[in-house]
BATIKOL-850660 format. One line per field, with one value per residue (C-alpha): residue number from 1; residue in one letter; x, y, z. Coordinates in steps of 0.25 Angstrom, whole numbers. Layout:
n = (NUM | ...)
res = (a | ...)
c1 = (X | ...)
c2 = (Y | ...)
c3 = (Z | ...)
//
This chain:
n = (1 | 2 | 3 | 4 | 5 | 6 | 7 | 8 | 9 | 10 | 11 | 12 | 13 | 14 | 15 | 16 | 17 | 18 | 19 | 20 | 21 | 22 | 23 | 24 | 25 | 26 | 27 | 28 | 29 | 30 | 31 | 32 | 33 | 34 | 35 | 36 | 37 | 38 | 39 | 40 | 41 | 42 | 43 | 44 | 45 | 46 | 47 | 48 | 49 | 50 | 51 | 52 | 53 | 54 | 55 | 56 | 57 | 58 | 59 | 60 | 61 | 62 | 63 | 64 | 65 | 66 | 67 | 68 | 69 | 70 | 71 | 72 | 73 | 74 | 75 | 76 | 77 | 78 | 79 | 80 | 81 | 82 | 83 | 84 | 85 | 86 | 87 | 88 | 89 | 90 | 91 | 92 | 93 | 94 | 95 | 96 | 97 | 98 | 99 | 100 | 101 | 102 | 103 | 104 | 105 | 106 | 107 | 108 | 109 | 110 | 111 | 112 | 113 | 114 | 115 | 116 | 117 | 118 | 119 | 120 | 121 | 122 | 123 | 124 | 125 | 126 | 127 | 128 | 129 | 130 | 131 | 132 | 133 | 134 | 135 | 136 | 137 | 138 | 139 | 140 | 141 | 142 | 143 | 144 | 145 | 146 | 147 | 148 | 149 | 150 | 151 | 152 | 153 | 154 | 155 | 156 | 157 | 158 | 159 | 160 | 161 | 162 | 163 | 164 | 165 | 166 | 167 | 168 | 169 | 170 | 171 | 172 | 173 | 174 | 175 | 176 | 177 | 178 | 179 | 180 | 181 | 182 | 183 | 184 | 185 | 186 | 187 | 188 | 189 | 190 | 191 | 192 | 193 | 194 | 195 | 196 | 197 | 198 | 199 | 200 | 201 | 202 | 203 | 204 | 205 | 206 | 207 | 208 | 209 | 210 | 211 | 212 | 213 | 214 | 215 | 216 | 217 | 218 | 219 | 220 | 221 | 222 | 223 | 224 | 225 | 226 | 227 | 228 | 229 | 230 | 231 | 232 | 233 | 234 | 235 | 236 | 237 | 238 | 239 | 240 | 241 | 242 | 243 | 244 | 245 | 246 | 247 | 248 | 249 | 250 | 251 | 252 | 253 | 254 | 255 | 256 | 257 | 258 | 259 | 260 | 261 | 262 | 263 | 264 | 265 | 266 | 267 | 268 | 269 | 270 | 271 | 272 | 273 | 274 | 275 | 276 | 277 | 278 | 279 | 280 | 281 | 282 | 283 | 284 | 285 | 286 | 287 | 288 | 289 | 290 | 291 | 292 | 293 | 294 | 295 | 296 | 297 | 298 | 299 | 300 | 301 | 302 | 303 | 304 | 305 | 306 | 307 | 308 | 309 | 310 | 311 | 312 | 313 | 314 | 315 | 316 | 317 | 318 | 319 | 320 | 321 | 322 | 323 | 324 | 325 | 326 | 327 | 328 | 329 | 330 | 331 | 332 | 333 | 334 | 335 | 336 | 337 | 338 | 339 | 340 | 341 | 342 | 343 | 344 | 345 | 346 | 347 | 348 | 349 | 350 | 351 | 352 | 353 | 354 | 355 | 356 | 357 | 358 | 359 | 360 | 361 | 362 | 363 | 364 | 365 | 366 | 367 | 368 | 369 | 370 | 371 | 372 | 373 | 374 | 375 | 376 | 377 | 378 | 379 | 380 | 381 | 382 | 383 | 384 | 385 | 386 | 387 | 388 | 389 | 390 | 391 | 392 | 393 | 394 | 395 | 396 | 397 | 398 | 399 | 400 | 401 | 402 | 403 | 404 | 405 | 406 | 407 | 408 | 409 | 410 | 411 | 412 | 413 | 414 | 415 | 416 | 417 | 418 | 419 | 420 | 421 | 422 | 423 | 424 | 425 | 426 | 427 | 428 | 429 | 430 | 431 | 432 | 433 | 434 | 435 | 436 | 437 | 438 | 439 | 440 | 441 | 442 | 443 | 444 | 445 | 446 | 447 | 448 | 449 | 450 | 451 | 452 | 453 | 454 | 455 | 456 | 457 | 458 | 459 | 460 | 461 | 462 | 463 | 464 | 465 | 466 | 467 | 468 | 469 | 470 | 471 | 472 | 473 | 474 | 475 | 476 | 477 | 478 | 479 | 480 | 481 | 482 | 483 | 484 | 485 | 486 | 487 | 488 | 489 | 490 | 491 | 492 | 493 | 494 | 495 | 496 | 497 | 498 | 499 | 500 | 501 | 502 | 503 | 504 | 505 | 506 | 507 | 508 | 509 | 510 | 511 | 512 | 513 | 514 | 515 | 516 | 517 | 518 | 519 | 520 | 521 | 522 | 523 | 524 | 525 | 526 | 527 | 528 | 529 | 530 | 531 | 532 | 533 | 534 | 535 | 536 | 537 | 538 | 539 | 540 | 541 | 542 | 543 | 544 | 545 | 546 | 547 | 548 | 549 | 550 | 551 | 552 | 553 | 554 | 555 | 556 | 557 | 558 | 559 | 560 | 561 | 562 | 563 | 564 | 565 | 566 | 567 | 568 | 569 | 570 | 571 | 572 | 573 | 574 | 575 | 576 | 577)
res = (m | a | d | s | w | e | d | k | a | d | e | e | i | s | p | k | p | k | s | g | l | n | p | n | a | p | t | f | s | f | n | p | n | a | k | p | f | s | f | t | p | g | a | a | l | g | t | a | a | a | p | a | p | q | p | a | p | a | a | a | g | v | a | a | t | s | e | e | p | q | e | s | a | t | k | d | s | a | p | s | e | a | m | q | k | l | q | v | s | d | q | s | s | t | d | a | k | p | a | a | e | a | k | p | a | p | p | k | a | p | e | p | e | q | l | d | e | e | d | k | r | k | e | n | i | d | k | i | l | k | e | l | e | e | e | d | t | r | e | h | m | n | i | v | f | i | g | h | v | d | a | g | k | s | t | t | g | g | q | i | l | l | l | t | g | g | v | d | d | r | t | i | q | k | y | e | r | e | a | k | e | k | n | r | e | s | w | y | m | a | y | i | m | d | t | n | e | e | e | r | m | k | g | k | t | v | e | v | g | r | a | n | f | e | t | a | k | r | r | y | t | i | l | d | a | p | g | h | k | n | y | v | p | n | m | i | g | g | a | a | q | a | d | i | g | v | l | i | i | a | a | r | k | g | e | f | e | t | g | f | e | k | g | g | q | t | r | e | h | a | q | l | a | k | t | l | g | v | a | k | l | v | v | a | i | n | k | m | d | d | p | s | i | s | v | d | g | v | w | s | q | e | r | y | d | d | v | e | k | r | l | s | p | f | l | k | q | c | g | y | n | v | k | r | d | v | k | f | v | p | i | s | g | l | r | g | d | n | i | k | d | r | v | d | k | s | i | c | p | w | y | t | g | p | s | l | f | e | i | l | d | e | i | e | p | l | t | r | d | p | h | g | s | f | r | m | p | v | l | d | k | y | k | d | m | g | t | v | v | m | g | k | s | e | a | g | v | v | k | l | d | d | r | l | m | l | l | p | n | k | n | l | v | k | v | v | n | i | y | r | d | d | t | e | v | k | a | a | k | t | g | e | n | l | r | l | r | l | s | g | v | e | e | e | e | v | s | s | g | m | v | v | s | s | r | l | d | p | c | p | v | v | h | q | f | e | t | q | l | a | i | l | d | l | l | e | h | k | p | i | l | s | a | g | y | k | a | v | l | h | i | h | c | a | v | e | e | c | e | i | i | k | l | v | s | v | l | d | q | k | t | k | e | a | k | k | a | k | f | v | k | s | g | n | i | a | f | v | r | i | r | t | e | r | a | v | c | v | d | l | f | e | k | v | p | q | l | g | r | f | t | l | r | d | e | g | r | t | i | a | i | g | k | i | t | k | l | p | e | k | k | i | v | g | g | p | n)
c1 = (0 | 5 | 10 | 8 | 2 | 15 | 17 | 2 | 4 | 16 | 8 | -3 | 6 | 13 | 10 | 3 | 10 | 5 | 0 | 11 | 22 | 16 | 27 | 18 | 14 | 20 | 21 | 30 | 41 | 40 | 37 | 45 | 47 | 32 | 30 | 15 | 20 | 20 | 23 | 26 | 33 | 28 | 14 | 5 | -3 | -17 | -13 | -16 | -4 | -5 | -12 | -2 | -1 | -6 | 5 | 9 | 2 | 15 | 16 | 1 | 3 | 13 | 6 | -6 | 1 | 7 | -7 | -10 | -1 | -3 | -18 | -15 | -5 | -16 | -25 | -23 | -10 | -18 | -22 | -37 | -42 | -44 | -30 | -24 | -32 | -28 | -13 | -14 | -21 | -10 | 0 | -7 | -10 | 0 | 12 | 9 | 23 | 29 | 17 | 19 | 34 | 29 | 21 | 27 | 37 | 34 | 41 | 54 | 56 | 63 | 78 | 84 | 89 | 76 | 69 | 80 | 80 | 69 | 75 | 88 | 82 | 75 | 88 | 96 | 85 | 85 | 101 | 99 | 89 | 97 | 109 | 100 | 95 | 109 | 111 | 99 | 87 | 78 | 66 | 64 | 50 | 45 | 36 | 27 | 23 | 9 | -2 | -9 | 0 | 6 | 4 | 19 | 24 | 37 | 39 | 37 | 47 | 57 | 56 | 58 | 71 | 76 | 73 | 80 | 92 | 89 | 91 | 100 | 98 | 105 | 96 | 84 | 89 | 90 | 76 | 71 | 77 | 72 | 58 | 59 | 63 | 50 | 42 | 39 | 46 | 38 | 42 | 56 | 55 | 48 | 60 | 67 | 57 | 53 | 66 | 62 | 59 | 45 | 41 | 48 | 41 | 27 | 29 | 23 | 30 | 29 | 38 | 40 | 51 | 60 | 68 | 74 | 75 | 78 | 74 | 80 | 70 | 67 | 72 | 62 | 60 | 50 | 42 | 36 | 24 | 18 | 5 | -1 | -12 | -4 | 7 | -1 | 6 | 19 | 14 | 9 | 23 | 29 | 18 | 20 | 33 | 29 | 28 | 23 | 14 | 15 | 2 | 5 | -7 | -7 | -14 | -15 | -30 | -35 | -23 | -28 | -42 | -37 | -29 | -39 | -51 | -55 | -44 | -34 | -21 | -22 | -33 | -26 | -12 | -18 | -26 | -14 | -4 | -13 | -14 | 1 | 5 | 7 | 1 | 5 | 2 | 6 | -2 | 6 | -2 | 7 | 7 | 2 | 10 | 2 | -4 | -18 | -19 | -9 | -11 | 2 | 10 | 3 | -3 | -18 | -23 | -37 | -31 | -23 | -35 | -44 | -34 | -33 | -48 | -51 | -39 | -41 | -54 | -48 | -36 | -44 | -52 | -38 | -36 | -27 | -29 | -28 | -25 | -14 | -8 | -10 | -3 | -6 | 5 | 5 | 18 | 24 | 32 | 38 | 42 | 45 | 37 | 33 | 40 | 53 | 51 | 38 | 31 | 33 | 22 | 22 | 18 | 9 | 5 | -7 | 1 | 9 | 11 | 24 | 31 | 31 | 44 | 40 | 27 | 35 | 45 | 34 | 27 | 27 | 37 | 32 | 30 | 40 | 43 | 59 | 58 | 49 | 53 | 59 | 50 | 54 | 45 | 53 | 50 | 61 | 73 | 86 | 99 | 112 | 123 | 112 | 97 | 92 | 77 | 71 | 60 | 55 | 57 | 44 | 48 | 60 | 75 | 84 | 99 | 111 | 112 | 98 | 93 | 79 | 68 | 63 | 48 | 39 | 51 | 57 | 71 | 81 | 89 | 101 | 102 | 115 | 113 | 103 | 101 | 92 | 88 | 102 | 110 | 116 | 113 | 115 | 101 | 87 | 75 | 60 | 55 | 67 | 68 | 78 | 86 | 91 | 102 | 98 | 106 | 99 | 89 | 90 | 84 | 75 | 68 | 64 | 52 | 44 | 34 | 43 | 47 | 61 | 57 | 63 | 66 | 62 | 49 | 46 | 35 | 22 | 20 | 6 | -4 | -16 | -19 | -31 | -33 | -41 | -45 | -50 | -57 | -55 | -60 | -64 | -65 | -78 | -79 | -75 | -83 | -82 | -71 | -73 | -66 | -59 | -55 | -42 | -32 | -18 | -11 | -1 | 6 | 20 | 28 | 20 | 9 | 1 | -12 | -22 | -36 | -46 | -49 | -58 | -67 | -66 | -75 | -78 | -78 | -92 | -90 | -101 | -98 | -83 | -86 | -81 | -92 | -93 | -94 | -93 | -87 | -83 | -83 | -75 | -74 | -75 | -64 | -63 | -55 | -51 | -41 | -32 | -24 | -12 | -7 | 7 | 13 | 15 | 23 | 13 | 11 | 0 | -3 | -1 | 12 | 19 | 9 | 17 | 16 | 2 | -5 | -9 | -17 | -26 | -27 | -36 | -35 | -25 | -34 | -32 | -44 | -41 | -30 | -28 | -20 | -16 | -23 | -21 | -11 | -13 | -7 | 0 | 10 | 20 | 30 | 28 | 24 | 10 | 3)
c2 = (0 | 14 | 22 | 35 | 41 | 41 | 26 | 24 | 32 | 24 | 11 | 17 | 20 | 7 | -1 | -14 | -26 | -30 | -45 | -47 | -44 | -53 | -61 | -71 | -76 | -90 | -92 | -80 | -85 | -100 | -105 | -98 | -110 | -113 | -114 | -109 | -96 | -85 | -70 | -61 | -48 | -41 | -45 | -34 | -37 | -42 | -50 | -65 | -74 | -87 | -98 | -108 | -122 | -133 | -137 | -152 | -158 | -158 | -143 | -141 | -135 | -126 | -121 | -118 | -108 | -101 | -97 | -89 | -77 | -78 | -76 | -64 | -58 | -57 | -49 | -35 | -33 | -29 | -41 | -43 | -43 | -58 | -60 | -52 | -60 | -73 | -68 | -66 | -79 | -86 | -80 | -84 | -98 | -105 | -96 | -94 | -94 | -84 | -75 | -74 | -70 | -59 | -53 | -40 | -43 | -38 | -26 | -28 | -27 | -14 | -15 | -15 | -2 | 4 | -3 | 3 | 17 | 23 | 16 | 22 | 35 | 34 | 29 | 41 | 50 | 43 | 44 | 59 | 61 | 53 | 63 | 75 | 69 | 68 | 82 | 87 | 78 | 90 | 92 | 105 | 112 | 125 | 133 | 144 | 155 | 159 | 168 | 182 | 194 | 200 | 187 | 186 | 176 | 183 | 187 | 173 | 168 | 178 | 174 | 159 | 163 | 171 | 160 | 150 | 158 | 161 | 176 | 183 | 194 | 205 | 202 | 203 | 216 | 222 | 218 | 224 | 237 | 237 | 234 | 245 | 255 | 251 | 252 | 237 | 233 | 220 | 215 | 213 | 198 | 197 | 204 | 190 | 184 | 196 | 200 | 210 | 224 | 224 | 213 | 222 | 234 | 228 | 218 | 208 | 195 | 195 | 184 | 170 | 172 | 160 | 157 | 144 | 139 | 126 | 118 | 106 | 97 | 104 | 115 | 125 | 136 | 147 | 152 | 166 | 168 | 181 | 183 | 195 | 191 | 197 | 187 | 174 | 169 | 170 | 163 | 152 | 150 | 149 | 140 | 131 | 127 | 125 | 113 | 119 | 132 | 141 | 150 | 163 | 169 | 182 | 181 | 196 | 201 | 204 | 198 | 184 | 188 | 196 | 184 | 174 | 181 | 178 | 183 | 183 | 176 | 167 | 159 | 159 | 155 | 143 | 138 | 140 | 133 | 121 | 120 | 123 | 111 | 116 | 104 | 108 | 122 | 129 | 141 | 150 | 160 | 172 | 186 | 179 | 190 | 201 | 211 | 210 | 195 | 193 | 198 | 202 | 194 | 181 | 175 | 173 | 159 | 164 | 171 | 158 | 149 | 158 | 158 | 143 | 141 | 150 | 145 | 130 | 128 | 136 | 128 | 115 | 121 | 123 | 108 | 107 | 97 | 107 | 97 | 90 | 100 | 113 | 118 | 131 | 139 | 153 | 161 | 175 | 177 | 190 | 186 | 171 | 165 | 150 | 149 | 142 | 140 | 138 | 150 | 154 | 151 | 165 | 170 | 159 | 150 | 143 | 137 | 124 | 119 | 119 | 131 | 134 | 127 | 115 | 114 | 115 | 104 | 95 | 95 | 82 | 80 | 82 | 71 | 72 | 63 | 63 | 52 | 60 | 67 | 81 | 93 | 107 | 119 | 131 | 143 | 152 | 153 | 161 | 162 | 158 | 151 | 144 | 143 | 141 | 136 | 137 | 128 | 118 | 103 | 96 | 82 | 74 | 76 | 85 | 83 | 89 | 86 | 82 | 84 | 90 | 97 | 111 | 111 | 115 | 119 | 106 | 111 | 100 | 105 | 100 | 103 | 110 | 115 | 113 | 122 | 119 | 132 | 138 | 125 | 119 | 104 | 92 | 87 | 91 | 84 | 87 | 99 | 108 | 122 | 121 | 129 | 121 | 127 | 121 | 119 | 118 | 130 | 145 | 153 | 160 | 147 | 144 | 150 | 148 | 136 | 127 | 114 | 107 | 92 | 79 | 76 | 61 | 64 | 79 | 87 | 87 | 100 | 102 | 113 | 106 | 98 | 93 | 97 | 96 | 111 | 117 | 130 | 139 | 153 | 158 | 173 | 180 | 183 | 169 | 161 | 148 | 140 | 132 | 128 | 141 | 147 | 153 | 155 | 155 | 142 | 141 | 128 | 126 | 138 | 139 | 150 | 148 | 153 | 141 | 138 | 128 | 121 | 110 | 108 | 92 | 91 | 97 | 90 | 89 | 94 | 85 | 72 | 74 | 69 | 75 | 81 | 89 | 104 | 116 | 125 | 126 | 136 | 139 | 128 | 117 | 106 | 104 | 96 | 104 | 105 | 116 | 122 | 131 | 142 | 136 | 122 | 120 | 109 | 102 | 88 | 80 | 84 | 69 | 68 | 82 | 90 | 103 | 102 | 98 | 108 | 122 | 135 | 143 | 158 | 168 | 183 | 182 | 172 | 157 | 151 | 136 | 126 | 112 | 100 | 93 | 80 | 76 | 80 | 78 | 65 | 74 | 84 | 94 | 87 | 75 | 60 | 54 | 57)
c3 = (0 | -3 | 8 | 2 | -10 | -18 | -16 | -20 | -33 | -36 | -35 | -44 | -55 | -55 | -68 | -66 | -72 | -86 | -89 | -99 | -89 | -78 | -72 | -67 | -81 | -81 | -96 | -99 | -90 | -87 | -101 | -111 | -121 | -123 | -138 | -138 | -132 | -142 | -140 | -152 | -148 | -159 | -157 | -151 | -139 | -141 | -154 | -153 | -154 | -163 | -156 | -150 | -155 | -145 | -136 | -134 | -122 | -114 | -115 | -113 | -99 | -103 | -115 | -107 | -99 | -111 | -116 | -104 | -106 | -121 | -119 | -110 | -120 | -130 | -121 | -116 | -108 | -95 | -88 | -84 | -70 | -70 | -75 | -64 | -54 | -61 | -60 | -45 | -43 | -50 | -42 | -29 | -33 | -43 | -39 | -24 | -20 | -30 | -27 | -12 | -15 | -25 | -14 | -8 | 2 | 16 | 21 | 26 | 41 | 44 | 46 | 60 | 57 | 54 | 66 | 75 | 69 | 78 | 90 | 87 | 85 | 99 | 105 | 100 | 106 | 119 | 119 | 117 | 128 | 137 | 135 | 136 | 150 | 155 | 152 | 159 | 164 | 166 | 156 | 149 | 149 | 143 | 152 | 146 | 154 | 150 | 155 | 154 | 151 | 164 | 172 | 175 | 166 | 162 | 177 | 182 | 171 | 175 | 189 | 186 | 179 | 191 | 200 | 192 | 189 | 175 | 177 | 187 | 197 | 189 | 177 | 186 | 192 | 178 | 174 | 187 | 183 | 169 | 174 | 183 | 172 | 165 | 177 | 177 | 190 | 191 | 177 | 179 | 181 | 167 | 160 | 162 | 152 | 144 | 137 | 126 | 128 | 123 | 134 | 145 | 140 | 139 | 151 | 141 | 136 | 121 | 117 | 124 | 133 | 136 | 149 | 154 | 169 | 176 | 188 | 194 | 186 | 173 | 163 | 159 | 148 | 151 | 140 | 144 | 135 | 132 | 139 | 131 | 121 | 109 | 111 | 113 | 100 | 107 | 119 | 110 | 105 | 119 | 124 | 112 | 118 | 132 | 141 | 153 | 154 | 166 | 166 | 174 | 180 | 187 | 200 | 202 | 202 | 189 | 181 | 182 | 178 | 166 | 161 | 163 | 157 | 142 | 133 | 144 | 141 | 153 | 146 | 132 | 137 | 145 | 133 | 124 | 133 | 133 | 118 | 116 | 124 | 138 | 146 | 160 | 165 | 178 | 182 | 190 | 197 | 197 | 205 | 218 | 225 | 219 | 229 | 223 | 227 | 238 | 253 | 260 | 250 | 252 | 239 | 238 | 237 | 234 | 221 | 217 | 219 | 211 | 199 | 199 | 200 | 188 | 180 | 182 | 174 | 162 | 162 | 161 | 149 | 143 | 144 | 156 | 167 | 178 | 189 | 181 | 171 | 179 | 191 | 198 | 206 | 213 | 210 | 210 | 197 | 202 | 215 | 211 | 222 | 220 | 207 | 210 | 225 | 232 | 237 | 252 | 261 | 266 | 252 | 248 | 260 | 253 | 241 | 244 | 230 | 221 | 215 | 200 | 198 | 205 | 197 | 184 | 188 | 192 | 179 | 172 | 161 | 147 | 138 | 126 | 114 | 113 | 102 | 93 | 80 | 83 | 83 | 86 | 82 | 79 | 89 | 83 | 75 | 73 | 67 | 74 | 67 | 59 | 61 | 76 | 78 | 92 | 98 | 107 | 103 | 104 | 100 | 98 | 101 | 93 | 92 | 85 | 70 | 69 | 55 | 56 | 48 | 49 | 46 | 38 | 29 | 29 | 31 | 35 | 46 | 55 | 70 | 73 | 87 | 98 | 109 | 121 | 127 | 127 | 128 | 116 | 116 | 107 | 108 | 114 | 118 | 117 | 124 | 123 | 118 | 107 | 98 | 86 | 76 | 62 | 49 | 36 | 38 | 38 | 49 | 39 | 36 | 50 | 57 | 70 | 69 | 61 | 67 | 67 | 65 | 63 | 49 | 49 | 56 | 52 | 59 | 50 | 42 | 38 | 33 | 39 | 52 | 60 | 74 | 87 | 90 | 103 | 100 | 111 | 109 | 95 | 91 | 94 | 79 | 74 | 84 | 76 | 70 | 57 | 44 | 39 | 52 | 52 | 64 | 68 | 72 | 83 | 83 | 91 | 86 | 72 | 69 | 57 | 50 | 49 | 45 | 50 | 37 | 43 | 55 | 56 | 69 | 82 | 95 | 102 | 116 | 122 | 115 | 112 | 98 | 85 | 76 | 63 | 64 | 55 | 66 | 80 | 92 | 104 | 113 | 103 | 99 | 84 | 75 | 63 | 52 | 51 | 39 | 41 | 32 | 32 | 34 | 49 | 57 | 66 | 72 | 78 | 93 | 97 | 91 | 94 | 103 | 102 | 87 | 87 | 96 | 91 | 94 | 84 | 86 | 79 | 81 | 92 | 100 | 103 | 97 | 97 | 101 | 95 | 92 | 79 | 77 | 62 | 51 | 36 | 30 | 20 | 27 | 21 | 31 | 40 | 39 | 42 | 55)
//
């Protein structure tokens, strides 16, 4: 049976054997001396040959067989249907043994080398992993700080770096002076994370800040995402690389309510974090030392309980199992209380739980596939003695001199150098933030959203895919979603224009069964087919989750979140599903 349409086409155009060339005709090969046999090379097909004389009795049996091809030779060269059946019958009965030998031979068993190839690859990966473990047994995790604007994300991040030795006292004093000159004395800690002048002048994070810190158990990278609604796309880029989310809530009176009401970034960030793969969430209730809620410097349990009570049902709606996947903790980002060490009982006598660091260290290790094919979405690129691409490895292991492919442009590249954060290494495992120096591609040819992929098992590149789509909150003037709806697709580091080209079905909220529908509204779950303006690198959610989950936005608002369930059989790049 054909494996592809190319093979099938070859089979269809292969000429069928003609009767005059039938190797199973016994008279042509086994009785060349039969006198009655007559064949005139110059005679045209279809002309009758002279009748053969009666053979001697002793040769009757031989002469009888010689007439069969003679009769067939006088007819049309194409054998009749009955003749074809007869030939098959003759092969299976009178000449059973040769026919059995003529059957296609069973496929050869793979050579030992082929059987061992995958095992050898896994052994090689295991060897690399063992060497990496010997260097540092600690797991790496990306933490994204999310929440409403002015909740204290950058301040908390800066305090963490101060507590872990990531910044010295002289630098802190410098930031204090700069903040005081701008009449922003309380912002000095945020300056550690907000490094550009625009962020310092506005007091708002614009880009996703990065910083590293370590504990005895793990290595962490802080991704400080912008909280302002104008910079949500930047926040999506940061959260797409995160393993853990820290939702910073401002406990100050009025601030929590502003961020949590409809249209506030507390809601949108929590929804986005879940769909972008942040499975574990720590809710850090910040500014507990604020005079509006504390009495004589003692933190208010009533305010803490109120925030937790109001947030829990909403987080459950976002898809979090609040008891298993969400942890609440009171903190003061400005003072550093209950971040590294547990809060003093004189400040918070009612809280007996762990500090923020303890909670992060106790989160279960993430499930990763080190033996999978390498995948690294490109977050950024620059030129430095060659082309350097930045991103987080989402699957597989990469090592020096690996020959990979940059998709969707199909550039064949070679890994020249590997940097894990600021350290040059020979290999790196899944979940690391990497910078790869590549040969074989120019910096101008690389853009955000591309994927550095295994060459033998490349990441699928498609224009269409089918998804399970959860409709969150459609626009007031566009209250329904149907075929033809256009939006902006955010998937890993890629941003593309897209269109809903088919509404396959909608999930009945009561029966949980899929049914046909022409449109869906907010709150529905639908199965749709999406077409992108340009080719995108994606994968099935069940195979590589970070390349299979996405967000749809329209006019600056998140309207839906989804996961890829089916890819087309015919892809621009990539094999079958």
